[in-house]
Each structure stands twice: as structure tokens, then as C-alpha cells.
N, C-alpha and C positions, 0 to 999 in steps of 0.2 A: 673242369673243376680243379682247383688248387688245393693241395693238402699240405699243411705245415704242422710238423710235430713240434710241440713245445717241450722245453725242459722245465722242471719245477723245483722250487726250493721250499722246503717244509719246515715249519717251526710251530710245534704244537698243533693247534686247529688251524693254522694259517697256511694256505698254499697259494703261491703266486707264480703265474706263468712267466718264464723268461725266454726270450728268443731273439735271434738275429732279424734285423729288419728285412722284410721281403715284400714285393709288391706285385700287382697284376697290372697289365698294360691296357690303355684304351680309354676313351672319354665316353661316359654314360652307358657303358656296357651292362649286359646282364652277367654279373659275376657270380661265381659259386665257389665257396671255400670253407674247409673245416680244419680244425686244430686237433681233432682226434678222429681216426679213421672210423667211418660209418656213422658219424654224428649228423650228417646232412641227410635228410630224407630223400628218397628217390621216387619220383612218380606222384608225389603229393605234397602239400604244403604243411598240413596239420594233422599227422598221424594220431592215432588215439593214444599210443604210448611211445613218445619219441625215444631214440636211443639213449642210453646212459641216464635215464631218468630226467632228461633235460625238459624245459618248458618251451613251448612254441609262443612267439610273440611277433607281431607284425608292426613294423614302423612305417607309417604313410607320410611321405613328404608332400603329397598333393591329394586333392579330393579323389575318392574312390572312382568317380565318373569322369575324371580328366581324360582328354583323348590319349590314346595308347602312346603316341609319340612324345606326350607331355608328362605321362604318369611315371611317378617316382616312388618305390616302395621297396622295402627290404624284409624278408622273413628271417627272424633270428631264432636260435635255439640255444638257450641259456641256463644256468644253474639255478637261478630264480627269476621270476618275472620282475619287471621294473616296478611294479605296483608295491612291492614290499618296502616301505619306508614310513616314518612318522609324518604327521601333517607339516606343511610349510608354514613358516612364520616370516614376517618381513624382517629384512636386516638393512643396514645402512648402504645406500647406493654408492658412497664414496664419490669418485669423479665420473661415474658413468651416467650418462643422460640419454633420453630418447625422444624421438618425435612424437608429437609436435614440439618444436623448439620455440619456446616463448620467453626465455630468460632475458633476452636482448633484442633490440631492433635489428632488423636485416640491414646490411650496409652495401652500397655499391663500390665502396673503395677497394683497390687492389691490396691485398694483404699478403705478408710473408712472415714466417716464423724461423728463428734459429733453431738448431738442433735441441730437442727437448732432454733435460738431464736424466741421468740414471739416478734411481732412488738412493738415499744414504742411510735408510732402514731396511729391514728385511721386508721384501714386497713380492707377492707372487703375481702371476699373469693377470688374474681377475682384478686384484687390488691395484695393479699398475695401469689399468686402462683409464685414459683421460679422453673424454669426448670433445671434439672440435666443433662439431655441428652436423646439420643434416637437413632432411626435407621429408615432407609426407607425414604419415601417421602410422604408428605401429598397429593401431587398432583396425585400420582399413587396409593394411598390408600393401602400402605404397610408398615410394620414396627409399631414402637410405640415410645412413649416418657415417661420418669419417671419425675415427678415433686414432690415437697414438697409444702405444703401450711401452712401458719401461719397467723392467722387473729383474730381480736379482736372486730370487729363491724359487726353487720348484715347488709345485703344489704337492703336498704329502697326503694329509687326510681330508682333502677337499676335492670334490668332483663338480664340474660346472657343465651346465647346458643353457643354450639360448633359445627360447621358444619365440623370440620376436623376428629372427631372420637369420639367413645363412651368412657366415662370416668368411671373407677373403683375407688372409693374413699375408703381410709382405714383411718379412724379416729385414732389418737393416744392419743389425749388429748381433752376433751370436745366434746359433741355432736354437730352434723351439721344437720340442718333441711333443706331440699330441697323441697321448695314450687314450684311445677311444674305445668304445664297446665294439667297434667293428675292426679293430687292429690299430697298428701304430704308424703314425704319419710323422716324418721329420723333415723340417725345412730350414735350410740355411740361407743367409743372404744371397740374393741372385735367384732364389726359388720362391714359389708361393705355395700355400696350402688353403684349401677350400673345405669348410666344415659345414655340413648340412644343418638346417634349423632342427633343433631338438635333440642333436647328437650328444650323448654324455661322454665326458672326456676329463682327463687330467693333463696339465701342461707342466713339462719338465724342461729344465734349462741345462743341457749337457756341457755347455761352454761357460757356464755362469751367467753374468749380467747379459740381458738381451733387450733389444729395442726394435721397434717397428711400427707398422701402420695396419689398421683394420678397416676394412669396407664392410659395413653391416647392411645386408640387402633385405629390405622388406617386401620387395616385389617378387615377380616371377623369377624362377631360379637361373642362375647364370649358365650360359651354354656358349658353345662355339659360334661365332658370328658367320653369316653367310659370306660365300667368297665371290659371288657375282661373276663379273667378267674375268676374274682371276682363274676360274675353272675349278678343278677338282682338288687342287693342292696349294699349300702355301700358309703363311701366317703360323698359327699354332696348329700343329698336326695332332690328330687324335691319338695316335699310337704312343705319344710322349707324355701323356697323362698317366700317373701311377696312383693306383688304389691299393690299400694294404690287404693282406691275407688275414685270416681270422687269427686272433690271439686273445687269450682270456686270462682273468684273475680269479681264483677260487679262494678268496680271502675273507675271513670272518672278523677282521678287525673293524671297529666302527669308523665311520666317516660321515662327512657332512655334504649333502647334495645341494649346491647353490644354482638356483634357476633365475635367469632373466626372463621376466614374464610381464608383458604389458608395460614395459619401461622401468620396472622395479626389480630390485633383487630379493629373492626369497630363499630361505634354507630349511632343509628337512634332514633329520638324523636317520642314518641307516646303519644296521648291524653289520653289514657286509658290503664289498665292493660291487657296484652295479656294472662294472666292466667285465661282465661274466658270459659273454657270448662265445660259445664253443664253436658254432658254425653258422653260416649265413648265406643267402643268395638273394640277389636283387640288384636294382640299379640306384638305390639311394645310398651313398657312401661317401666318405671323405676322399680326397685326392690332393695330389701335389703335382707341381709342374716346374720344370727347369727353364728359366727364361732364356738361357743361352741356346736353347733348341728353337727359338722363334725364328721363322724364315722371314726376315724383314724384306718388304717390297718397297722400291722407290723409283723415282724418275731416272731414265737413261737418256734423256734429252734435255729438257728445260723445265723450270718452275718447280716449286716445292709443293708435292701433293698434300691433300687433306690428311690430318693425323689419324683418321679413322683407319687408314691402311696399317696402323700399328695396333689394332685392337686384338687382344688375347681372348677375352671373354665379354659377353654382353648379357644383360638382363633386359628383355624387351618390356615396353609399356604397352598400354591398350591402343595406342597410335602406331600403326605400321611405320617402321624405319626411324622411329625415335625412341631412344633407350630410357629405361629407368636408370640403368647404370651401363657404362662402358668402362672396362679395365683396359687401359692403353698404356704401352710401354714405349720408351725411346732407347733402343739398345745400341751396342756398337754396330756401325753401318758405315758404307761407302757414300760420299757425296761427290756426285759427278756432273751435276747440272751445269749446262753452258748458259751463259748470259743470265745467271740465276742468282737472286739473293738467297743463299743457302739456309740461313737459320729460319725458324718459323716466322711468317709474315706477321705484321701488326694485324689485330683481329678483335672484332666484337662478336659475340657468340650467344645465341639463344641458350645454349647448354652451359651449365656450371662446371668449372674445371677446378679440382682439387688436386694439386700435385705434390709428390714427395721424391726424394733423391736417395737411392740406395747406396750408389758409389760414384766416384769421379765428379765431373762437372757438366751441367746442362748446357748445351750449345747456344741457348738463347740468353743466357745470363753470365756475364763476365765474372761477377763476384757476388757474394751474399747469399746465394742459394746453395746450402751446404748438405751433406749427407746427414739424415736424421731430422732435416728441417722440413718445412712444407709451405706452399703458397695457395691462395685461393683467388681466383678471378670469377667473380659470380656473373650471373645472367646479365648479359649486354655490357659488361664492365671492360673497357678497352685494356689490351694488354699486348705484348711483344717484346722484342730485344731491347735491352737498355742501350743507352747512348753509345758505350764503349764497344759493345757487340755489333751495333749498326756500322760504326765507323770502320771497324775491323773488317766486316763482311762486305761492304761496299767497295773496299780497296783491295781485297784479297785477290792473289793470282788464282784463277779458277782451274787448277790442276785437280785431278782426282785426289781425294783426301779422305782418310778413314778416320771416323770418330771411335776411339778406343777408350777402354777403362771407363765406361760410363753406363749407368743404368737409372733413368728417371721414369716414373710412371704418373699416370693420372687416373683418378676416379672421376668420371665425366657424367652428369645426370641432366635430365630434361628439366629438373626442378631447381629453383634457386635454393641456395643454402643459407640456413639461419644459424648463428654461431651461439656458442655457450658463453657464459660469463668467464669461464676459465680461458677460453681462446682469446677473448678480447681483452683480458686483464693480465695475461700471462706475461712474465717478464721476457719470454723469447719473442714476443710480438716486435717486429722490427718497424718502428714508427717512421723511420726514414726511407722506407722501400720506395716510395714515390719518386725520391731524388734521383734514382737511376735514369729516369726518362727526361728530367729537366733539362739535360744538356743537349737534346735534339733540337738543334737550331733551324730556322727557316733557311732553306738554300735556294728558294726561287726568286728571281729567275736564275737558273743555273748556268 
């Protein structure tokens, strides 16, 4: 059990917990944490009279009858139950869209976007989300959506939750701090944060303007991939995932709860902060991960291995071995393959590949793919190194070489991605992306 004593600032009837950030280590653990000594019941989940006059509330991330290994739920002990708010009313979705995506026809063309700009008016995290596209259907809980976000203001009197899917956040510029009902998670560029479906939270920007990417998962929850022949260690290690300790707000100031529900945004008034969990235990919780701790695996002989060896997290589909979502990274690493074309090979893939770049340069593209930008190679759309990269790689001296100062990632899915009008009509769409391959000349007979 982790105990975390909070400091409080009081102003009339308002009390807000203020604390240094602290975390518990491990992936998918049964955590137990309290922000007040004795707030967490021992030996039972729902005592007749919880300590401090708290209310007991269960948050279920899976069905009650899900197999034990798949079951995710957390018991919370809070100053008021979550049910205390006014009715929800529909509000403007702004640039958020959800599956099924029917705005535009699906395209097999290779697509790439320049970095998306920061807003020039006050914009918080929710208002700064722009949907690129996705697949599946929120109603049937399959598929995914890819979004970018760009914000320059912290949320103050708004709380957000997403009932449609869990969210994997990849910051590219500026930290994001997720003040959730289960504690505080902060992620900087080079880290990721995962927020369970339905978790209530407020997003703050400690460094000011922030930009990044969001993978919204409608399907089975993200988990660590199987290691297979690698054995018991490697890739992302469970101990490096961090989940927050309990922290709470006891605040009677009014706020608005914004819900993403069945593809639309809804808002309800609350007379108090819903981030009021004093203690909790369970295995449904937000978490963060430092991508620098990923143990990359690669060839020590010849040939470029499949990119699946760079999988950090995966969300399985109903077909074994085929993911609803794979979250794959391309981190700093050594290249040592002998008689090997070292960049990724030319490829057509049944899986859809949406890529983003956090920092540096991606080794398959000499130019044009920039931090804050994105690319999409849809189902069976051919892709691979541009002409300049091919020329350089086929003539390079094959000494051991380390790729440094780089972090690219991929949201990969078994489903083809359909795009939004925003994505296809955006000024950031690079209409000359295809030109990078046109210089690949016939060399046969060599």
C-alpha cells in the first residue's frame, strides 16, 4: 500500500489537495493507495461506513464476468459519488470526430502532413483535438482513431472523460499534466501516458503550449505484447510503467464535466470537483512510460527485422496474432547488419500504418517528415525509403552505426483508416509527398 499525504490550500469553502508527483511501479498491477491514513478499507471493498464519511464507488473497465486475467476494475473512496451532477446536454464537437468515419472516401494514396500549428487563440486540450481519421465503430467497440492535439491553455473549470475508448497520449512539444480522479500523471516529450476509458481528468500545461498525438482505442485494452522467442525480458519492461498515487481535490467551486459519448461531446454542470478520490485500490488506472527505457532488439547478423520487434503496447483483436492496435516506436539504436539494406525495406502491408515523429529524423525519409507531422500508409499501400535515402543506404559503408536523437512511432491497426475532411483538406497535407519516390530509377540489368 502506498500512502501519500497531501497538503491543502484553503479559501473559504474551497479546499484543493496540492502534492508533489509520486508514482507506483508496474504494469497492470493491483495497486493500493491512500491520501489520508486509514481511508482505504482493509479486508472488504464496501464497508457500511467508510472512514472519513467517504463514499464507495466501483469503476469497471471491463465486464464483471471478464476472465480474471483480463478483468480491470478499481474501487474508489471519494468525498462525493460521481453521480452528483446535473443532466448532460449536447455541445459542439468542434474538430473531434469518431468512427464510423464517413465524411470522405477512403484513399489508397500515401499521405503525409507537415507539423500542425499551435493555436493563436486560447485553446485547451479538449478544444485542441483535431481528428485525422480512424476505423471501426465506437458503438461496437472495435477499431481506433488517430488525433493530433495542439493547445496553449490549461483546463481550469472543465473536467473531461472519454466513454468511447482509452487514450494513448504521445506529447511532441511541451509537458501535459493529467490531473485525474486516481492521481496525477505528467508526460513530457519522449514519454507516453495512457488514460483508461471513462476516467475523469483535467489537463494542465506546465510549460505552456503543447502539441502531440492521440491514439483512441475502441477495442480491447492496451497491454504488453507477448515476447515469444525473446523469452522473459526485453522491449518494454513492466517495472518501468508508472501509475500515480492517490491525490484528491475537496473543492466546492462549480465546474463543467465534458463527456465524449458515442462520438459526440456532452456537458453537465457540477457544483464540486469530481476529482475527489481520497483512496483507491485496483488495476484500472492511468499510467505513463518513458520511451527511453525501451530495450530495443535488432539483428546482429544480417537483414532488417520486422518492425513488430519495436512494439511497446498492443490491443488484440478477435483474431489471434492480429492487433486492433499496435503502438510501435523507432528509438535510438545501433545498426550493425552485414550486407544489409539498413533502412526499412519497401513494403505493402495488410495493416494500416499511421506514423508520427517526436524528435529528430526518421531513417527512412531524408526530408519532409518533421517532428509534429504525420504520415499514413493505408492497407496495402506501397511505402518505403525515398529515393535519396535509398541511394545513400545502398552506397553506405556498413560499419556499426548508431541512430541517435530520434523518436518516431506508429499506430498500426488491422483496419484500413478512413480520414476526416480536416485531414484531407488541411493546409499541412503535403500534396507532393509522392515525389520522393519518383527518382527511383530502373537499374536492371545491373
